[in-house]
Residue, then its C-alpha position, 0 to 999 in steps of 0.5 A: m355863116a356863124e350864128a349871132f348870139t344876143a347878150a341875153d343868150k350869152l348871159r344865160c350861158a355864163k350863169r349856167e357855167v357858174s353853176q356848173r363850175r360850183r358843182v364840178y370844182a367842189g368835187l375837184v377840190a375835195s379830191g385834191r385835184m384842184a386848189q380851192a384858190d384856183a376854183d375860187r378864181e375861176i368861178a369869180t372870173m365867170e361871175a364877172i363875165a356874167a355880170d358884164y353881160a347882165a349890164q349889157v342886157a340891162a342897157e339894151k332894154p328900153d325903159l318903158f316908163a321913160m318920157p319922150e323928150m319934150r320939145h317946145v314948139g313956139 
């Protein structure tokens, strides 16, 4: 059975991938094996994926300071 991954798990992975791409792609661009525009697009795409997961994680967190809905009984 496949393991379930949370949005927080995926966010951590996406952030790691962004960091790795920054390191690796810099070398590829410097050596002429990758165009800077391609590196920028690939990094930006992974940053967008990380942002999507960050929004999902934020939406899943309970608001500890939210007041329960008050109901008038009477």
